[in-house]
FISETOR-131028 format. One record per residue (C-alpha): residue in one letter; x, y, z. Coordinates in steps of 0.2 Angstrom, whole numbers, padded with zeros to 4 digits, always signed. Each point is the difference from the previous one (the first is absolute). Example, Ala and Ser with C-alpha at 12.3 -4.5 7.8 and 13.67 -1.06 7.14 Angstrom:
2
a+0062-0022+0039;s+0006+0017-0003;
END
This chain:
116
m-0187+0121-0005;g+0009+0016-0002;s+0019+0005-0003;t+0014-0012+0002;p+0005+0006+0018;e-0018-0002+0005;t-0001-0017-0008;w+0016-0005+0009;m-0006+0005+0018;t-0016-0011-0004;v+0011-0015-0005;t+0012+0002+0015;q-0014+0002+0012;a-0009-0016-0007;l+0017-0009+0001;g+0001+0005+0018;n-0016-0008+0004;t+0001-0016-0010;y+0019-0004+0001;f+0010+0009+0013;a-0012-0002+0014;p-0002-0019-0002;v+0019-0001-0002;a+0002+0009+0017;v-0012-0011+0009;s+0009-0015-0007;t+0017+0007+0006;l-0007+0002+0016;l-0007-0017+0002;t+0015-0008-0007;g+0012+0009+0012;a-0012-0004+0015;g+0001-0019-0006;l+0018+0000-0001;v+0002+0007+0017;a-0012-0012+0007;m+0008-0015-0007;s+0017+0006+0004;g+0008-0005+0016;a+0014+0014-0002;f-0011+0015+0000;g-0017+0005+0009;f-0012+0014-0001;t+0009+0009+0014;d+0017+0002-0009;g+0003+0018-0003;f+0001-0001-0020;v-0016-0010-0001;m-0009+0012+0010;l+0007+0015-0009;g-0006-0009-0016;l-0017-0002+0007;v-0002+0018+0005;v+0006+0007-0016;w-0011-0012-0010;i-0015+0006+0010;y+0005+0019-0001;s+0002-0003-0020;a-0017-0008-0001;v-0009+0013+0010;s+0009+0015-0007;n-0002-0005-0018;s-0018-0005+0002;t-0003+0017+0007;y+0012+0015-0003;g+0007-0008-0016;r-0018-0003-0008;k-0003+0018+0005;l+0016+0006-0009;d-0005-0010-0015;q-0017+0008+0000;r+0007+0017+0001;t+0012-0003-0014;g-0014-0006-0011;e-0010+0015+0003;a+0014+0011-0003;m+0003-0009-0017;a-0019+0001-0004;a+0000+0019+0004;g+0015+0002-0012;n+0009+0011+0013;p+0020-0004-0002;d+0004+0008+0016;l-0012-0010+0010;v+0005-0016-0009;q+0019+0004+0004;q-0005+0003+0019;a-0010-0016+0001;e+0014-0010-0009;t+0013+0007+0012;k-0011-0006+0015;r-0002-0017-0008;a+0018-0002-0004;l+0006+0005+0018;f-0014-0012+0007;h+0007-0014-0011;v+0018+0004+0004;s-0003-0001+0018;h-0008-0018-0002;i+0016-0005-0010;a+0011+0007+0014;l-0010-0010+0014;l+0000-0017-0011;t+0019+0003-0002;l+0002+0001+0019;v-0010-0016+0002;l+0010-0009-0012;a+0015+0005+0008;a-0006-0005+0017;m-0005-0017-0007;v+0016-0003-0008;l+0009+0005+0015;k-0012-0010+0011;l-0001+0016+0012;g-0008-0004+0017;s+0001-0019-0001;
END
């Protein structure tokens, strides 16, 4: 395959397609089922709507911009240019930190049941 970083990129991309995507869909379906069966909450409650919006945003941004960032990082690694690798890794890190911040916001909204 190549160097260890290139191999790691390949493995993590494969995990994203075979593991994380199905788990994300399962999480969405489980959450929607819980809301549908619950008499206490509905799809119009603020924290449920926020969760759905962030889930959609995350799915779309990961499958478009996130995939592009992974590709650029792989290309920089293959080129052997440490400056390009650093730039690409910094962009990937910021992208993932922004997702973690959004998911933390959603988790807090769900715990506090904001908008219900």
